[in-house]
C-alpha positions as CSV (number, residue, x, y, z in Angstrom):
1,M,-0.5,-75.6,-22.7
2,N,-2.0,-79.0,-22.2
3,R,-4.1,-79.6,-19.1
4,A,-7.0,-81.7,-17.8
5,V,-10.2,-79.7,-17.0
6,G,-12.9,-80.9,-14.7
7,R,-16.7,-80.8,-15.7
8,T,-17.0,-77.7,-13.4
9,G,-14.0,-75.9,-14.6
10,G,-15.9,-74.2,-17.5
11,L,-14.7,-76.5,-20.2
12,A,-16.5,-79.6,-21.1
13,V,-16.2,-81.1,-24.6
14,G,-16.7,-84.3,-26.1
15,L,-16.3,-87.1,-28.3
16,V,-15.2,-90.6,-27.6
17,A,-11.5,-90.1,-28.4
18,V,-9.1,-92.7,-26.8
19,L,-5.4,-93.1,-27.6
20,L,-3.9,-96.5,-27.7
21,S,-0.4,-97.3,-26.3
22,G,2.1,-95.8,-28.7
23,G,0.0,-92.7,-29.4
24,H,-1.9,-94.1,-32.3
25,P,-5.4,-92.6,-32.6
26,V,-8.4,-94.6,-33.0
27,R,-11.9,-93.8,-34.2
28,P,-14.5,-93.0,-31.5
29,S,-16.5,-95.9,-30.0
30,A,-19.8,-96.7,-31.4
31,V,-21.3,-96.3,-27.9
32,L,-22.8,-92.8,-27.6
33,P,-22.5,-91.0,-24.3
34,A,-25.5,-89.8,-22.3
35,C,-27.2,-86.5,-23.2
36,D,-27.9,-83.7,-20.8
37,S,-31.4,-83.8,-19.4
38,D,-32.2,-80.4,-21.0
39,N,-30.1,-81.0,-24.1
40,G,-28.0,-78.1,-23.1
41,G,-31.0,-75.7,-23.4
42,I,-31.9,-76.3,-26.9
43,T,-34.8,-78.1,-28.7
44,L,-34.3,-80.9,-31.2
45,P,-36.5,-83.2,-33.3
46,A,-37.8,-86.4,-31.8
47,G,-35.1,-89.0,-31.3
48,F,-32.2,-86.5,-31.0
49,C,-30.5,-85.2,-27.9
50,A,-27.4,-83.2,-27.1
51,V,-24.7,-82.9,-24.6
52,V,-22.8,-79.6,-23.8
53,V,-19.3,-80.5,-24.7
54,A,-17.7,-77.1,-23.8
55,D,-19.0,-74.1,-22.1
56,Q,-17.8,-70.5,-21.5
57,V,-14.8,-70.8,-23.8
58,G,-14.8,-67.3,-25.2
59,A,-16.1,-66.8,-28.8
60,P,-16.0,-70.0,-30.7
61,R,-16.6,-69.7,-34.4
62,H,-16.1,-72.5,-36.9
63,V,-15.0,-76.0,-35.8
64,A,-13.2,-79.0,-37.5
65,V,-13.3,-82.5,-36.2
66,A,-10.4,-84.9,-36.6
67,P,-10.7,-88.6,-37.5
68,N,-10.2,-89.6,-33.8
69,G,-12.9,-87.2,-32.6
70,D,-10.7,-84.2,-31.4
71,L,-12.2,-80.8,-31.9
72,F,-10.3,-77.8,-33.3
73,V,-12.1,-74.6,-32.8
74,A,-11.4,-71.1,-34.1
75,L,-11.8,-68.5,-31.4
76,E,-12.6,-65.0,-32.5
77,G,-11.0,-63.3,-29.5
78,R,-13.7,-61.1,-28.0
79,R,-16.2,-61.1,-25.1
80,G,-13.3,-61.4,-22.7
81,G,-11.8,-64.4,-24.3
82,S,-8.5,-64.9,-26.2
83,G,-8.2,-65.6,-29.9
84,G,-6.4,-68.5,-31.6
85,I,-7.3,-72.1,-31.7
86,L,-8.8,-74.3,-29.0
87,A,-8.2,-78.0,-29.3
88,L,-10.4,-80.4,-27.3
89,R,-10.4,-84.0,-26.4
90,D,-12.7,-86.4,-24.4
91,T,-10.6,-89.2,-22.9
92,S,-13.4,-90.7,-20.8
93,G,-16.1,-91.2,-23.3
94,D,-18.7,-89.2,-21.4
95,G,-19.1,-86.6,-24.2
96,R,-17.2,-83.8,-22.4
97,A,-13.8,-82.6,-22.9
98,D,-11.4,-83.2,-20.1
99,V,-8.2,-82.2,-22.1
100,Q,-7.6,-78.9,-23.9
101,Q,-4.8,-77.3,-25.9
102,T,-4.6,-73.7,-27.0
103,F,-2.3,-72.2,-29.5
104,G,-2.1,-69.0,-31.6
105,S,-3.4,-65.7,-30.3
106,E,-5.1,-63.8,-33.3
107,G,-8.9,-64.0,-33.5
108,G,-10.5,-65.7,-36.4
109,T,-13.5,-67.6,-37.9
110,G,-12.1,-70.0,-40.5
111,I,-10.7,-73.4,-39.8
112,A,-10.1,-76.4,-42.0
113,L,-8.3,-79.8,-41.3
114,G,-6.3,-81.6,-43.9
115,K,-3.9,-84.5,-43.8
116,G,-1.1,-83.3,-41.5
117,A,-2.2,-79.7,-41.6
118,L,-4.6,-77.3,-39.8
119,Y,-5.6,-74.1,-41.6
120,F,-6.8,-71.0,-39.6
121,G,-8.2,-67.8,-41.1
122,T,-8.0,-64.5,-39.3
123,A,-9.2,-61.2,-40.7
124,S,-6.1,-60.7,-42.8
125,T,-4.1,-63.9,-42.9
126,V,-4.6,-67.7,-43.5
127,Y,-2.1,-69.8,-41.4
128,R,-1.2,-73.5,-41.6
129,Y,-0.1,-75.5,-38.7
130,A,1.7,-78.9,-39.2
131,L,-0.2,-81.4,-37.1
132,R,0.6,-85.1,-36.4
133,A,-2.3,-87.4,-36.4
134,G,-3.7,-87.8,-32.9
135,S,-2.0,-84.7,-31.5
136,L,-3.7,-81.6,-30.0
137,A,-0.6,-79.5,-30.3
138,P,1.0,-78.3,-33.6
139,L,4.5,-79.4,-34.4
140,G,5.8,-75.8,-34.5
141,P,4.9,-72.2,-35.3
142,A,2.3,-71.6,-38.1
143,D,3.3,-71.0,-41.6
144,V,1.7,-68.2,-43.5
145,I,-0.3,-69.4,-46.6
146,V,-2.0,-66.2,-47.6
147,K,-1.3,-62.7,-46.2
148,D,-2.4,-59.1,-46.6
149,L,-6.1,-60.0,-47.3
150,P,-8.4,-56.9,-47.1
151,T,-9.8,-56.2,-43.6
152,G,-12.8,-54.1,-42.4
153,G,-16.3,-54.5,-43.3
154,H,-17.2,-58.2,-43.6
155,S,-13.9,-59.4,-42.4
156,A,-14.4,-63.1,-41.6
157,K,-12.1,-65.3,-43.7
158,N,-13.7,-68.6,-43.5
159,L,-12.2,-71.6,-45.3
160,A,-13.1,-74.7,-47.3
161,L,-10.3,-77.2,-48.1
162,A,-10.9,-79.2,-51.3
163,P,-11.1,-83.0,-50.9
164,D,-7.7,-83.4,-52.5
165,G,-6.3,-81.3,-49.8
166,R,-4.3,-79.2,-52.2
167,T,-6.7,-76.3,-52.9
168,L,-8.0,-73.9,-50.4
169,F,-11.1,-71.6,-50.8
170,V,-11.4,-68.4,-48.9
171,N,-14.3,-66.1,-48.4
172,I,-13.5,-62.3,-48.9
173,G,-16.6,-60.5,-47.9
174,S,-17.6,-57.0,-49.0
175,A,-16.4,-53.8,-47.3
176,T,-19.8,-52.2,-47.6
177,N,-23.6,-53.0,-47.5
178,S,-24.4,-52.3,-51.1
179,C,-21.4,-50.5,-52.7
180,Q,-23.0,-47.1,-52.3
181,V,-20.9,-43.9,-52.9
182,A,-21.6,-43.2,-49.3
183,D,-22.1,-46.5,-47.4
184,R,-25.3,-47.1,-45.6
185,S,-26.5,-43.5,-46.5
186,N,-30.0,-42.3,-47.4
187,E,-30.6,-42.5,-51.3
188,S,-26.8,-42.7,-52.1
189,P,-26.3,-44.4,-55.4
190,G,-24.3,-47.4,-56.1
191,Q,-20.9,-47.3,-57.6
192,D,-21.1,-48.7,-61.1
193,P,-19.0,-50.6,-61.7
194,C,-18.5,-51.5,-58.0
195,P,-14.7,-51.5,-57.5
196,E,-14.9,-53.9,-54.5
197,L,-15.7,-56.7,-56.9
198,A,-12.1,-56.8,-58.1
199,Y,-10.7,-57.7,-54.7
200,R,-13.7,-58.5,-52.4
201,A,-17.2,-59.8,-52.3
202,G,-16.4,-63.3,-53.6
203,V,-14.6,-66.5,-53.0
204,W,-11.0,-66.9,-53.9
205,R,-9.0,-70.0,-54.7
206,F,-5.4,-70.6,-53.4
207,D,-2.8,-73.3,-53.4
208,A,-3.0,-74.9,-50.0
209,T,0.6,-76.0,-50.1
210,K,2.3,-72.8,-51.1
211,L,3.6,-70.2,-48.6
212,E,3.4,-66.4,-48.5
213,Q,0.7,-66.0,-51.1
214,T,-1.3,-62.7,-51.4
215,R,-4.7,-62.1,-52.8
216,L,-3.1,-61.5,-56.2
217,S,-1.5,-65.0,-56.0
218,G,-5.0,-66.5,-55.9
219,T,-7.8,-66.8,-58.4
220,R,-11.3,-65.2,-57.9
221,F,-13.4,-68.3,-58.2
222,A,-16.9,-66.7,-57.8
223,T,-18.0,-63.2,-57.5
224,G,-21.1,-61.1,-56.5
225,I,-21.2,-62.6,-53.0
226,R,-21.7,-60.1,-50.2
227,N,-20.4,-62.3,-47.5
228,A,-20.3,-66.1,-47.7
229,V,-19.5,-67.1,-44.1
230,G,-21.0,-70.6,-44.8
231,L,-18.6,-72.5,-47.2
232,A,-18.4,-76.2,-47.4
233,F,-17.9,-79.1,-49.8
234,A,-20.7,-81.6,-50.3
235,P,-20.1,-85.3,-50.4
236,S,-20.2,-85.1,-54.2
237,G,-17.1,-82.8,-54.1
238,E,-18.9,-79.7,-55.2
239,L,-18.6,-76.4,-53.3
240,Y,-21.6,-74.6,-51.7
241,A,-22.0,-71.3,-50.0
242,T,-24.5,-69.3,-48.1
243,Q,-24.8,-65.5,-48.5
244,H,-25.7,-62.7,-46.0
245,G,-28.2,-60.5,-47.8
246,R,-27.9,-56.7,-47.8
247,D,-29.4,-54.5,-45.1
248,Q,-31.3,-51.3,-44.8
249,L,-33.7,-51.2,-47.8
250,G,-36.2,-49.2,-45.8
251,Q,-33.8,-47.1,-43.9
252,N,-31.8,-46.0,-46.9
253,W,-34.7,-46.0,-49.5
254,P,-37.8,-44.9,-47.5
255,K,-39.7,-43.8,-50.6
256,L,-39.6,-47.4,-51.9
257,F,-39.7,-49.6,-49.0
258,T,-41.3,-49.6,-45.5
259,L,-39.5,-50.6,-42.5
260,E,-41.6,-53.8,-42.3
261,Q,-40.7,-54.6,-45.9
262,S,-37.1,-54.0,-45.1
263,A,-37.4,-56.5,-42.2
264,E,-38.5,-59.2,-44.6
265,K,-36.2,-58.4,-47.5
266,P,-33.9,-59.6,-49.0
267,S,-33.5,-63.3,-48.6
268,E,-30.5,-65.0,-47.2
269,E,-29.2,-67.4,-50.0
270,F,-27.8,-70.9,-50.4
271,F,-26.1,-71.8,-53.6
272,K,-23.6,-74.1,-55.4
273,L,-20.5,-72.3,-56.5
274,A,-19.2,-72.8,-60.0
275,E,-16.0,-71.1,-61.3
276,G,-16.6,-67.8,-63.0
277,D,-20.3,-67.4,-61.8
278,D,-21.7,-64.2,-60.6
279,Y,-24.3,-64.2,-57.8
280,G,-25.5,-60.7,-58.2
281,W,-24.3,-58.4,-55.4
282,P,-24.5,-55.5,-55.3
283,Q,-26.7,-54.8,-58.2
284,C,-29.2,-57.5,-57.4
285,Y,-30.7,-59.0,-54.3
286,H,-33.2,-61.9,-53.9
287,D,-36.8,-61.2,-53.0
288,L,-38.3,-64.1,-51.1
289,E,-41.9,-63.1,-51.9
290,Q,-41.3,-62.9,-55.6
291,G,-39.0,-65.8,-55.7
292,H,-36.2,-64.3,-57.8
293,L,-33.5,-61.7,-58.0
294,V,-34.5,-58.1,-58.5
295,L,-32.6,-54.8,-59.1
296,A,-31.3,-53.1,-56.1
297,P,-32.5,-49.4,-55.6
298,E,-28.8,-48.2,-55.7
299,Y,-28.8,-49.2,-59.3
300,G,-32.2,-47.9,-60.3
301,G,-34.5,-50.8,-58.9
302,D,-37.9,-50.1,-57.4
303,G,-38.5,-53.5,-55.8
304,R,-39.9,-55.1,-59.0
305,K,-37.5,-54.3,-61.8
306,V,-35.3,-57.2,-62.8
307,A,-33.1,-55.6,-65.6
308,G,-29.6,-57.2,-65.7
309,C,-30.4,-59.6,-62.8
310,K,-31.5,-62.3,-65.3
311,D,-27.9,-63.0,-66.0
312,K,-27.0,-63.5,-62.3
313,K,-27.1,-66.9,-60.5
314,E,-30.3,-67.5,-58.6
315,P,-30.0,-69.3,-55.2
316,L,-31.0,-73.0,-54.8
317,V,-32.7,-72.2,-51.4
318,A,-33.8,-68.9,-50.0
319,F,-34.1,-68.2,-46.2
320,P,-35.9,-65.4,-44.3
321,A,-34.1,-62.0,-44.3
322,H,-31.3,-61.1,-41.9
323,W,-31.0,-64.5,-40.3
324,A,-27.2,-64.4,-41.0
325,P,-26.1,-67.9,-42.1
326,D,-22.7,-68.4,-40.5
327,G,-22.0,-72.1,-40.7
328,L,-22.5,-74.8,-43.3
329,A,-21.7,-78.5,-43.2
330,F,-22.9,-81.5,-45.1
331,Y,-24.0,-84.6,-43.4
332,D,-21.8,-87.5,-44.5
333,G,-22.3,-89.7,-41.4
334,T,-24.6,-92.7,-40.8
335,Q,-25.7,-92.1,-37.3
336,F,-28.6,-89.9,-38.2
337,P,-31.7,-91.2,-40.0
338,T,-31.3,-91.9,-43.7
339,R,-33.1,-88.7,-44.8
340,Y,-30.3,-86.5,-43.4
341,R,-27.6,-88.2,-45.4
342,G,-26.1,-85.9,-48.0
343,G,-28.1,-82.9,-46.8
344,A,-26.9,-79.5,-45.4
345,F,-27.0,-78.1,-42.0
346,V,-26.9,-74.3,-41.8
347,A,-26.2,-72.3,-38.6
348,F,-27.9,-69.0,-38.4
349,H,-26.3,-66.4,-36.2
350,G,-29.6,-64.4,-35.9
351,S,-30.6,-60.9,-36.9
352,W,-29.9,-57.4,-35.5
353,N,-32.0,-55.5,-38.1
354,R,-35.5,-56.8,-38.3
355,A,-37.1,-53.9,-36.4
356,P,-39.9,-53.1,-36.1
357,L,-40.5,-56.9,-36.4
358,P,-39.1,-59.3,-33.8
359,Q,-35.5,-60.3,-34.3
360,A,-35.2,-63.8,-35.7
361,G,-32.9,-66.7,-36.8
362,Y,-30.8,-68.0,-34.0
363,R,-31.2,-71.7,-35.1
364,I,-29.7,-74.6,-37.1
365,A,-31.7,-75.4,-40.2
366,F,-31.6,-78.5,-42.4
367,V,-31.7,-78.6,-46.2
368,P,-32.5,-82.0,-47.5
369,F,-30.8,-83.3,-50.7
370,K,-31.7,-86.0,-53.1
371,D,-29.5,-87.1,-56.0
372,G,-27.1,-84.3,-55.1
373,K,-29.7,-81.5,-55.2
374,P,-31.8,-79.7,-52.6
375,V,-35.3,-81.0,-52.5
376,G,-38.1,-78.8,-51.2
377,T,-37.1,-75.9,-48.9
378,Y,-35.6,-76.1,-45.3
379,E,-36.7,-77.1,-41.9
380,T,-35.6,-76.0,-38.4
381,F,-33.5,-78.7,-36.8
382,A,-32.2,-77.1,-33.5
383,D,-33.8,-74.1,-31.8
384,G,-34.1,-72.3,-28.4
385,F,-30.6,-70.7,-28.7
386,W,-32.0,-67.1,-28.2
387,H,-34.7,-66.0,-25.8
388,Q,-36.7,-62.9,-27.0
389,N,-37.5,-62.1,-23.3
390,G,-33.9,-62.2,-22.3
391,A,-34.4,-65.1,-19.9
392,G,-31.4,-67.5,-19.5
393,P,-28.1,-67.5,-21.5
394,Q,-28.4,-66.1,-25.0
395,H,-26.7,-68.3,-27.5
396,R,-25.9,-67.5,-31.2
397,P,-25.0,-70.5,-33.5
398,V,-22.0,-70.0,-35.7
399,G,-20.2,-73.3,-36.7
400,V,-21.4,-76.8,-37.5
401,A,-19.4,-79.8,-38.2
402,V,-20.0,-83.6,-38.5
403,G,-17.8,-85.9,-36.3
404,P,-16.5,-89.3,-37.5
405,D,-19.3,-91.1,-35.6
406,G,-21.9,-89.0,-37.2
407,S,-22.6,-86.6,-34.3
408,L,-23.3,-82.9,-35.2
409,Y,-21.2,-80.3,-33.4
410,I,-22.6,-76.8,-33.0
411,T,-20.7,-73.7,-31.6
412,D,-22.0,-70.5,-30.0
413,D,-20.0,-67.3,-29.9
414,A,-22.3,-65.4,-27.6
415,A,-22.1,-67.6,-24.4
416,G,-19.1,-69.7,-25.5
417,R,-20.9,-73.1,-25.7
418,I,-20.4,-76.2,-27.9
419,W,-22.9,-78.9,-28.3
420,R,-22.7,-82.4,-29.6
421,V,-26.1,-83.6,-31.1
422,M,-26.7,-87.3,-31.4
423,Y,-29.5,-89.6,-32.6
424,K,-30.8,-92.2,-30.2
425,G,-34.4,-92.6,-31.4
426,G,-34.6,-95.7,-33.3
427,S,-33.5,-97.7,-36.3
428,G,-32.0,-94.6,-38.2
429,Q,-34.4,-95.0,-41.2
């Protein structure tokens, strides 16, 4: 299906994507479109503004941006919407999509764009669509790149395509919270060794050009990662990930942790992936207050013991508990001020389990980099997605991606909105 959609038709997406005669795509114009007067309901740093480029489009998860500015969005297939891929184009330059194309039907989170190929990750399968440059529609049915991946538990199969376009990295999240004998149960011990680590709770590497692979065809690249929904390559070519920390320290281990402590532990983590490294799950978790990994109670920990956790990889940056980092993108554009270049944007989906404290997260954070390494900690970049009093639409950020003109795109799977964030505040220094 390929149709034009008016601004009031529930779909409004944008970039400045114009096709020349003969169908050859060009890069977006340097002229940025006008922003919405209220930035689409979100708050941004001084000099930044946003336009709603799509609204009420189901449950958009991760997003990829083509060189001509077209958007390809993974749809999860819930909240009354369909799954598959939503492709979007702005032909007028007003920052709002007036053309859409949908294909596929399964819900998914992962999406990655390569030369002539679009990859899409559902709970069990990674598909590849052949795609001509400048086209919103694939050339034919999808090929199966990886099949029969484990489902259930943390089932999002998000993707990162290596810069050479030949290697694909896939997150395979854990089936359980902390690998207990009885999952999420009071004082149930952890399985030791945890059998999941052989086939889940890590990042796997596959050949991006080979069909009909299974998990056994790939290589476990990194392990001990409960759920790395944020997965992206930095401009340096190195692979980074975020981790969803474990839940229910207080609920499952009330003799060791109060519910208030459980709301603040463990950290959400950001780290660089290296082949063969172990990031600690389920035996270890990161304690933000202490600033290092500690032994989990399922494996004899008491909130202070370190034991074998010294051999696990510590995060580069730690975030507050239960914020749920779902999206990760490195800023390789030049539109934003210089301090943003090479840094990482992280989309936090927000918490469900910080009671009795207020739920939190629901924001885009920025991690500055210098000389290829994070400097300092993080800062909130975009906020106002979620309203604790329930007033107005509730938005939960999921995906982030940088467009060819340096704009930042943000998806929201709660209300189905997509924003384009631009910088218009000065010299860009």
